[in-house]
DRENSEGU-754417 format. One record per residue: residue in three letters; residue number from 1; z, y, x of N, C-alpha, C, O, CB in turn. Coordinates in steps of 0.2 Angstrom, whole numbers, plus 2048, in hexadecimal, padded with zeros to 3 digits. Glycine has a CB too. Layout:
BEGIN
    r    k  n.zz  n.yy  n.xx  ca.zz  ca.yy  ca.xx  c.zz  c.yy  c.xx  o.zz  o.yy  o.xx  cb.zz  cb.yy  cb.xx
  ALA  NUM     Z     Y     X      Z      Y      X     Z     Y     X     Z     Y     X      Z      Y      X
...
***
This chain:
BEGIN
    r    k  n.zz  n.yy  n.xx  ca.zz  ca.yy  ca.xx  c.zz  c.yy  c.xx  o.zz  o.yy  o.xx  cb.zz  cb.yy  cb.xx
  UNK    1   A3C   D3B   0F8    A40    D35    0F8   A42   D33   0F1   A41   D2D   0EF    A47    D36    0FC
  UNK    2   A44   D37   0EC    A46    D35    0E5   A3F   D33   0E2   A3F   D2F   0DD    A49    D3B    0E2
  UNK    3   A3A   D37   0E3    A33    D35    0E0   A31   D2E   0E1   A2F   D2B   0DD    A2E    D3A    0E2
  UNK    4   A32   D2C   0E8    A30    D25    0E9   A34   D20   0E6   A32   D1B   0E4    A30    D25    0F1
  UNK    5   A3A   D22   0E5    A3F    D1D    0E2   A3D   D1C   0DA   A3D   D17   0D8    A46    D20    0E2
  UNK    6   A3B   D22   0D7    A39    D22    0D0   A33   D1D   0CF   A32   D1A   0CB    A38    D29    0CD
  UNK    7   A2E   D1E   0D4    A28    D1B    0D4   A29   D13   0D5   A26   D0F   0D1    A23    D1D    0D9
  UNK    8   A2E   D12   0D9    A2F    D0A    0DB   A33   D07   0D5   A31   D01   0D3    A33    D0A    0E1
  UNK    9   A37   D0B   0D1    A3A    D08    0CB   A36   D07   0C6   A37   D02   0C2    A40    D0D    0C9
  UNK   10   A31   D0B   0C5    A2C    D0A    0BF   A28   D04   0C0   A26   D01   0BB    A27    D10    0BF
  UNK   11   A27   D02   0C6    A23    CFC    0C8   A27   CF5   0C8   A24   CF0   0C8    A20    CFD    0CF
  UNK   12   A2D   CF6   0C7    A31    CF0    0C7   A30   CEC   0C0   A2F   CEF   0BB    A39    CF1    0C8
  UNK   13   A31   CE6   0C0    A31    CE2    0BA   A37   CE3   0B6   A3C   CE6   0B8    A30    CDA    0BB
  UNK   14   A37   CE1   0AF    A3D    CE1    0AB   A43   CDE   0AE   A48   CE1   0AE    A3B    CDE    0A4
  UNK   15   A43   CD8   0B0    A48    CD5    0B3   A4B   CD8   0B9   A51   CD8   0BA    A47    CCD    0B5
  UNK   16   A47   CDB   0BD    A49    CDE    0C3   A4D   CE5   0C1   A52   CE7   0C4    A43    CE0    0C8
  UNK   17   A4A   CE8   0BC    A4D    CEE    0BA   A54   CED   0B7   A59   CF1   0B9    A49    CF2    0B5
  UNK   18   A55   CE8   0B3    A5B    CE6    0B0   A60   CE4   0B6   A66   CE6   0B6    A5B    CE0    0AB
  UNK   19   A5E   CE0   0BB    A62    CDE    0C1   A65   CE4   0C4   A6A   CE5   0C6    A5F    CD9    0C5
  UNK   20   A60   CE9   0C6    A62    CEF    0C9   A67   CF3   0C5   A6B   CF6   0C8    A5B    CF3    0CB
  UNK   21   A66   CF4   0BF    A6A    CF8    0BB   A71   CF5   0BB   A76   CF8   0BB    A68    CF8    0B4
  UNK   22   A72   CEE   0BA    A78    CEB    0BA   A7C   CEC   0C1   A82   CED   0C1    A77    CE3    0B9
  UNK   23   A78   CEB   0C6    A7B    CED    0CD   A7E   CF4   0CD   A83   CF5   0D0    A76    CEB    0D3
  UNK   24   A7A   CF9   0CB    A7C    D00    0CB   A82   D01   0C7   A86   D05   0C8    A76    D04    0C9
  UNK   25   A82   CFD   0C1    A88    CFE    0BD   A8E   CFB   0C0   A94   CFE   0C0    A87    CFA    0B6
  UNK   26   A8E   CF6   0C4    A93    CF3    0C8   A96   CF8   0CD   A9C   CF9   0CE    A92    CEC    0CB
  UNK   27   A91   CFB   0D0    A93    D00    0D6   A96   D06   0D2   A9B   D09   0D5    A8C    D02    0D9
  UNK   28   A94   D08   0CD    A96    D0E    0C9   A9E   D0C   0C7   AA2   D11   0C8    A92    D0F    0C3
  UNK   29   A9F   D06   0C5    AA6    D05    0C3   AAA   D05   0C9   AB0   D07   0C9    AA6    CFE    0BF
  UNK   30   AA8   D02   0CE    AAC    D02    0D5   AAD   D09   0D7   AB3   D0B   0D9    AA8    CFE    0DA
  UNK   31   AA8   D0D   0D6    AA9    D14    0D8   AAE   D18   0D4   AB3   D1B   0D7    AA2    D18    0D8
  UNK   32   AAE   D17   0CE    AB3    D19    0C9   ABA   D17   0CB   ABF   D1B   0CB    AB2    D18    0C2
  UNK   33   ABB   D11   0CC    AC1    D0E    0CE   AC4   D11   0D5   AC9   D13   0D5    AC1    D06    0CF
  UNK   34   ABF   D12   0DA    AC1    D15    0E0   AC3   D1C   0DF   AC8   D1F   0E2    ABB    D15    0E5
  UNK   35   AC0   D20   0DA    AC2    D27    0D9   AC9   D27   0D6   ACC   D2C   0D7    ABD    D2A    0D4
  UNK   36   ACB   D22   0D2    AD2    D23    0D0   AD7   D21   0D5   ADC   D24   0D5    AD2    D1E    0CA
  UNK   37   AD5   D1C   0D9    ADA    D19    0DE   ADA   D1E   0E4   AE0   D20   0E6    AD8    D13    0E0
  UNK   38   AD5   D20   0E7    AD5    D24    0ED   AD0   D2A   0ED   ACC   D2B   0E8    AD4    D20    0F3
  UNK   39   ACF   D2D   0F3    ACA    D32    0F3   AC3   D2F   0F5   AC2   D2A   0F8    ACC    D37    0F9
  UNK   40   ABE   D32   0F1    AB7    D30    0F2   AB3   D36   0F6   AB4   D3C   0F4    AB3    D2F    0EC
  UNK   41   AAF   D34   0FB    AAC    D39    0FF   AA7   D3E   0FB   AA7   D44   0FC    AA8    D36    105
  UNK   42   AA3   D3A   0F7    A9E    D3E    0F3   A9F   D3D   0EB   A9D   D38   0E8    A97    D3C    0F5
  UNK   43   AA3   D41   0E8    AA4    D41    0E1   A9E   D42   0DD   A9E   D3F   0D7    AAA    D45    0DE
  UNK   44   A99   D45   0DF    A93    D46    0DB   A8F   D3F   0DB   A8A   D3F   0D7    A8E    D4B    0DF
  UNK   45   A91   D3A   0DF    A8D    D34    0DF   A8E   D31   0D8   A8A   D2D   0D6    A90    D2F    0E4
  UNK   46   A94   D32   0D5    A95    D2F    0CE   A90   D32   0C9   A8D   D2E   0C5    A9C    D31    0CB
  UNK   47   A8E   D38   0C9    A89    D3B    0C5   A82   D38   0C6   A7E   D37   0C2    A89    D43    0C5
  UNK   48   A81   D38   0CD    A7A    D35    0CF   A79   D2E   0CC   A74   D2C   0CA    A7A    D35    0D7
  UNK   49   A7E   D2A   0CD    A7E    D23    0CB   A7D   D22   0C3   A79   D1E   0C1    A84    D1F    0CD
  UNK   50   A81   D27   0C0    A80    D27    0B8   A79   D28   0B6   A76   D25   0B2    A85    D2C    0B5
  UNK   51   A76   D2D   0BA    A6F    D2F    0B8   A6A   D2A   0BA   A65   D28   0B6    A6D    D36    0BC
  UNK   52   A6B   D26   0C0    A67    D21    0C2   A67   D1B   0BD   A62   D18   0BB    A69    D1E    0C9
  UNK   53   A6D   D19   0BA    A6E    D14    0B5   A6A   D16   0AF   A67   D12   0AC    A75    D13    0B4
  UNK   54   A6B   D1C   0AD    A67    D1F    0A7   A60   D1E   0A8   A5C   D1D   0A3    A69    D26    0A5
  UNK   55   A5D   D20   0AE    A56    D20    0AF   A54   D19   0AF   A4E   D17   0AC    A54    D23    0B6
  UNK   56   A58   D14   0B1    A56    D0D    0B1   A56   D0A   0AA   A51   D07   0A8    A5A    D09    0B5
  UNK   57   A5B   D0D   0A6    A5B    D0B    09F   A54   D0D   09B   A52   D0A   097    A61    D0E    09C
  UNK   58   A52   D13   09D    A4C    D16    09A   A46   D11   09C   A42   D0F   098    A4A    D1D    09C
  UNK   59   A45   D0F   0A2    A40    D0B    0A4   A40   D04   0A1   A3B   D01   09F    A40    D0A    0AC
  UNK   60   A46   D01   0A0    A47    CFB    09D   A45   CFB   096   A42   CF7   093    A4F    CF9    09D
  UNK   61   A47   D01   092    A45    D02    08B   A3E   D02   08B   A3B   CFF   086    A49    D08    088
  UNK   62   A3A   D06   08F    A33    D06    08F   A30   D00   090   A2B   CFE   08D    A31    D0B    094
  UNK   63   A32   CFC   095    A2F    CF5    096   A30   CF1   090   A2C   CED   08E    A32    CF2    09C
  UNK   64   A36   CF1   08D    A38    CED    087   A33   CEF   081   A30   CEB   07E    A3F    CEE    085
  UNK   65   A32   CF5   080    A2D    CF8    07B   A26   CF6   07C   A23   CF4   077    A2E    CFF    07A
  UNK   66   A24   CF6   082    A1D    CF4    084   A1C   CED   083   A17   CEB   080    A1C    CF6    08B
  UNK   67   A21   CE9   084    A21    CE2    083   A20   CE0   07C   A1D   CDC   07A    A26    CDE    087
  UNK   68   A24   CE4   078    A25    CE2    071   A1E   CE4   06D   A1C   CE1   068    A2A    CE6    06D
  UNK   69   A1B   CE9   070    A15    CEC    06D   A0F   CE7   06E   A09   CE8   06B    A13    CF3    06F
  UNK   70   A0F   CE3   073    A0A    CDE    075   A09   CD9   06F   A04   CD5   070    A0B    CDB    07B
***
């Protein structure tokens, strides 16, 4: 499951990657807020989301570098 997600993310365009990252950042901020206010069912979700955002940032940087080298 995770492998297919990674493959799909690599195939996305630069704008799609940025949009997906921004959406995940919003969800992450909401999750952090929920953790302060009330109980969250899966606290490990916070770590997973942080790692997903970092992975998307890596793909974004790779696309940006590839475009600059052209």
